[in-house]
C-alpha positions in Angstrom: -18.8 -10.0 -31.8 -15.8 -12.2 -31.7 -16.3 -16.0 -31.2 -14.9 -15.9 -27.7 -17.2 -13.1 -26.5 -20.1 -14.8 -28.3 -19.4 -18.0 -26.5 -19.2 -16.2 -23.1 -22.6 -14.5 -23.8 -24.2 -17.8 -24.7 -22.8 -19.4 -21.6 -24.1 -16.6 -19.4 -27.6 -16.9 -21.0 -27.5 -20.6 -20.5 -26.8 -20.2 -16.8 -29.6 -17.6 -16.6 -32.1 -20.1 -18.2 -31.0 -22.8 -15.9 -31.6 -20.6 -12.9 -35.0 -19.6 -14.4 -34.1 -15.9 -14.0 -36.6 -14.9 -16.6 -34.1 -12.4 -18.0 -31.6 -12.7 -20.9 -28.7 -10.7 -22.2 -28.7 -9.4 -25.7 -26.2 -7.4 -27.7 -27.0 -4.5 -30.0 -24.0 -3.3 -31.9 -21.2 -3.2 -29.3 -23.4 -2.7 -26.2 -25.2 -5.1 -23.8 -28.9 -5.0 -22.8 -31.1 -7.0 -20.5 -34.3 -8.4 -22.0 -37.3 -9.6 -20.1 -41.1 -9.2 -19.7 -41.2 -6.0 -17.7 -43.8 -3.7 -16.3 -44.6 -0.7 -18.5 -42.4 2.4 -18.0 -44.0 5.3 -16.2 -46.1 7.5 -18.4 -46.0 5.0 -21.2 -49.8 4.7 -21.3 -49.6 0.9 -21.2 -51.2 -1.2 -18.5 -49.7 -4.7 -19.0 -46.1 -6.0 -18.8 -44.4 -6.8 -22.2 -41.0 -7.6 -23.6 -38.6 -4.7 -23.1 -34.9 -4.1 -22.8 -32.8 -2.4 -20.2 -29.8 -0.4 -21.4 -26.8 -1.2 -19.2 -24.5 1.2 -20.9 -21.7 -1.3 -21.0 -19.7 -2.9 -23.9 -19.8 -6.5 -25.0 -16.5 -7.4 -23.3 -15.7 -10.3 -21.0 -16.0 -8.0 -18.0 -19.2 -6.5 -19.4 -20.8 -9.9 -19.8 -19.9 -10.8 -16.3 -21.5 -7.6 -15.0 -24.6 -8.1 -17.2 -25.2 -11.6 -15.8 -25.2 -10.3 -12.3 -27.6 -7.5 -13.2 -29.8 -10.0 -14.9 -30.0 -12.1 -11.8 -30.8 -9.0 -9.8 -33.6 -8.0 -12.1 -34.9 -11.5 -12.1 -35.1 -11.5 -8.3 -36.9 -8.1 -8.3 -39.4 -9.4 -10.9 -40.0 -12.6 -8.9 -40.7 -10.6 -5.7 -42.8 -8.0 -7.6 -40.3 -5.3 -6.4 -39.0 -4.2 -9.8 -39.4 -0.5 -10.6 -38.1 1.4 -13.6 -36.7 4.2 -11.4 -33.8 1.8 -10.5 -32.7 2.1 -14.1 -34.2 5.1 -15.8 -32.6 7.5 -13.3 -29.2 6.0 -14.1 -29.4 6.4 -17.8 -28.2 10.1 -18.1 -25.0 9.2 -16.1 -24.0 5.9 -17.7 -21.0 7.4 -19.5 -19.5 9.3 -16.6 -16.3 8.1 -15.0 -18.1 7.7 -11.6 -20.7 5.4 -13.2 -18.1 3.2 -14.9 -16.1 2.9 -11.7 -19.3 1.9 -9.8 -20.1 -0.8 -12.4 -16.4 -2.0 -12.5 -16.4 -2.3 -8.7 -19.5 -4.4 -8.8 -17.9 -6.7 -11.3 -14.8 -7.0 -9.1 -16.6 -7.5 -5.8 -16.4 -11.3 -5.7 -12.8 -11.6 -7.0 -10.7 -9.0 -5.0 -10.5 -8.2 -1.3 -11.6 -4.9 0.1 -8.0 -4.0 0.8 -6.9 -4.9 -2.7 -9.7 -2.8 -4.1 -8.8 0.2 -2.0 -5.1 0.0 -2.8 -5.0 -1.1 -6.4 -8.1 0.5 -7.7 -9.9 3.0 -5.5 -6.7 5.1 -4.9 -5.9 5.5 -8.6 -9.5 6.1 -9.5 -9.7 8.8 -6.9 -7.7 11.2 -9.0 -10.1 11.0 -11.9 -12.8 13.7 -12.5 -15.8 11.6 -11.5 -18.4 13.7 -13.3 -16.7 13.8 -16.7 -17.3 11.2 -19.5 -14.7 8.5 -19.6 -12.1 9.2 -22.3 -8.6 8.0 -23.1 -7.2 11.5 -22.9 -8.5 11.9 -19.4 -6.9 8.6 -18.3 -3.6 9.3 -20.0 -3.5 12.8 -18.5 -3.8 11.3 -15.0 -1.1 8.8 -15.7 1.2 11.5 -16.9 1.1 13.2 -13.5 2.6 10.2 -11.7 6.4 9.9 -11.5 7.7 7.5 -14.1 9.4 4.2 -13.4 7.7 3.9 -10.0 5.4 1.4 -8.4 2.6 4.0 -8.2 2.9 4.7 -12.0 2.6 1.0 -12.7 -0.4 0.6 -10.4 -2.2 3.5 -12.1 -1.5 2.1 -15.5 -2.8 -1.3 -14.7 -6.0 0.0 -12.9 -6.8 2.5 -15.7 -6.2 -0.2 -18.4 -8.7 -2.5 -16.8 -11.3 0.3 -16.3 -10.9 1.4 -19.9 -11.3 -2.2 -21.2 -14.4 -2.6 -19.1 -15.8 0.6 -20.7 -14.9 -0.7 -24.2 -11.8 1.5 -24.7 -8.4 0.4 -25.8 -5.8 2.0 -23.5 -2.3 1.0 -24.4 -0.1 1.7 -21.3 2.9 -0.6 -22.1 5.2 2.3 -22.9 3.9 4.3 -19.9 4.5 1.8 -17.1 8.2 2.3 -17.3 10.9 0.0 -16.0 9.6 -0.6 -12.5 8.7 -4.2 -11.5 9.1 -6.1 -8.3 11.9 -8.1 -9.9 13.8 -5.0 -11.0 14.6 -3.9 -7.5 18.4 -4.0 -7.0 19.9 -6.3 -4.4 20.1 -4.5 -1.1 23.0 -4.3 1.3 21.0 -6.2 3.9 21.9 -6.2 7.6 23.7 -9.2 8.9 22.2 -11.3 11.7 24.6 -9.8 14.2 23.6 -6.3 13.1 19.9 -7.1 13.4 20.4 -8.5 16.9 22.5 -5.5 17.9 19.9 -3.0 16.6 17.2 -4.9 18.6 19.1 -4.3 21.8 19.4 -0.6 21.0 15.6 0.0 20.8 14.5 1.6 24.0 10.8 1.4 23.6 9.7 -2.2 24.5 6.6 -2.0 22.2 8.5 -1.0 19.1 11.3 -3.4 20.1 8.7 -6.2 20.0 7.4 -5.1 16.5 11.0 -5.0 15.3 11.7 -8.5 16.8 8.7 -10.3 15.2 9.4 -8.7 11.8 13.0 -9.8 12.0 12.4 -13.3 13.4 9.4 -14.3 11.3 10.0 -12.3 8.1 6.7 -10.5 8.3 5.4 -7.6 6.3 5.4 -4.4 8.3 1.6 -4.3 9.0 1.4 -7.9 9.9 3.0 -7.3 13.3 -0.4 -5.8 14.3 -2.4 -8.9 13.4 -0.4 -11.6 15.2 -1.6 -14.4 17.5 1.3 -16.0 19.5 -0.8 -18.6 21.3 1.0 -21.4 19.4 4.5 -20.0 20.1 7.1 -20.4 18.8 4.7 -20.4 15.8 3.3 -17.0 14.9 -0.2 -16.9 13.3 -0.8 -14.0 11.0 -4.6 -13.5 11.4 -5.0 -11.2 8.5 -3.0 -9.0 6.2 -2.2 -8.6 2.5 -2.4 -12.3 1.8 -4.7 -13.4 4.7 -4.0 -16.1 7.4 -0.8 -18.1 7.6 1.6 -19.6 10.1 5.2 -18.6 10.4 8.2 -20.2 12.1 11.1 -18.1 13.5 14.5 -17.9 12.0 16.4 -17.9 14.4 14.3 -19.7 17.1 16.8 -18.3 19.6 15.7 -14.8 18.8 12.0 -15.6 19.5 13.0 -17.1 22.9 15.6 -14.5 23.9 13.5 -11.6 22.8 10.4 -13.0 24.5 8.3 -12.5 21.4 5.5 -14.7 22.9 4.7 -11.7 25.1 2.8 -9.4 22.7 3.7 -5.8 23.2 2.1 -3.9 20.4 2.4 -0.1 20.3 -0.8 1.8 21.0 -1.2 3.4 17.6 -4.4 4.1 15.6 -5.2 2.6 12.3 -8.0 1.1 10.2 -6.5 -0.4 7.2 -3.3 -2.5 6.8 -1.6 0.5 5.1 -2.2 2.6 8.2 -0.2 0.2 10.4 2.5 -0.2 7.8 2.9 3.6 7.7 3.4 3.6 11.5 6.2 1.0 11.2 7.8 2.9 8.4 7.7 6.1 10.5 9.4 4.3 13.4 12.2 3.1 11.1 12.6 6.6 9.6 13.3 8.1 13.0 15.6 5.3 14.1 19.3 5.3 13.6 19.3 2.2 11.5 20.4 2.4 7.9 17.9 -0.2 6.7 14.1 -0.5 6.5 11.5 -2.9 7.9 11.3 -4.7 4.5 15.0 -5.3 4.7 14.4 -7.5 7.8 11.9 -9.5 5.7 14.5 -9.8 2.9 17.1 -10.9 5.5 14.7 -13.6 6.7 14.4 -14.9 3.1 18.1 -15.0 2.6 18.5 -16.7 6.0 16.0 -19.4 4.9 18.1 -20.0 1.7 21.3 -20.1 3.7 19.8 -22.7 6.2 18.5 -24.8 3.3 14.8 -24.3 3.9 12.8 -25.5 0.9 11.9 -22.6 -1.3 8.2 -23.5 -1.5 8.0 -23.7 2.3 9.8 -20.4 2.7 7.4 -18.8 0.2 4.4 -20.2 2.0 5.6 -18.8 5.3 6.2 -15.4 3.8 2.7 -15.4 2.3 3.4 -15.3 -1.4 3.8 -17.6 -4.4 6.9 -19.6 -5.2 7.3 -17.5 -8.4 7.4 -14.3 -6.4 9.8 -15.8 -3.9 12.2 -16.9 -6.6 11.9 -13.7 -8.7 12.0 -11.2 -6.0 13.8 -12.5 -2.9 16.4 -14.5 -4.6 17.6 -11.3 -6.3 18.8 -10.2 -2.9 21.4 -13.0 -2.9 24.4 -10.8 -3.2 28.0 -12.0 -3.7 28.6 -12.4 0.0 25.6 -14.7 0.5 26.4 -16.7 -2.7 29.9 -17.2 -1.5 28.8 -18.3 2.0 26.3 -20.8 0.5 29.0 -22.2 -1.8 31.4 -22.6 1.1 28.8 -24.4 3.1 28.1 -26.7 0.1 31.8 -27.5 -0.2 32.0 -28.2 3.6 29.2 -30.7 3.4 30.8 -32.4 0.4 34.2 -32.7 2.2 32.5 -34.4 5.2 31.3 -37.2 2.9 34.7 -37.9 1.4 
């Protein structure tokens, strides 16, 4: 075991001792086990509890140690309440090497660190194409990646998810050459609609409900699904109650749009959906059947460019858009095409001439 993993294992056992869990984590070769004074196994012929080990079927990796610590606390609680039974673990042993078993353990290790939506989008969907009953193997993961179109967001997502799952299972999956050239920052600058074009298209939408959705996305720079999670009680501030990045407050650019388009009066379309992606798909479908030559996310890009043009601090703009300053700088500033850069430069010169 490398020093880093050994240190993590010692720290985990230290926390278990401090919590008086009565269970420790031990390593045998490259696998982790739980050790405790346990009741005898069924048909063992023994009557009293004694020191035994529980095979977890996981490798001594950082993720494996995290999982083992949680299992140790669980076993400790079961022992303390006299509810421990070997059937909880013996029945799992034949399946410990299947893909389904590894995914289940990996999900439990991620449960406290990722949201349900992130798990479903970034992990559950890629894992859903894998043969659940087969043993986990590099060839199986590589074969699944090969079926995804190269240089796409989906290919990158599959590669990242499979690499983490493989690492959790103690396998080294090198996906660097398979991810391709896609990245959020490799998206080419779009020919974004001007503010006049955005306002003109708003006026051409006949359905008042979809007109409202279009309006709040344009005025507040929302993600497509976030229009279905808005609270306008603090108008002109729009409160995003939930979405990809959770709660936040947004201010309109332009404020005149929010007033003129009466966005305080919520008129959401009566569409069905359970997850954020469901509502995002409804918005994409609306844009697909509309005569516009731009997408919902182009309205969000346009908001970001408008914020730059108006001099809104980048950190504030990033916060209102619900992402980090790094993402804002790397992704949205790429959309600053020559027209916008020239306009910003002209405005800078105009301000300078006023001071002369």
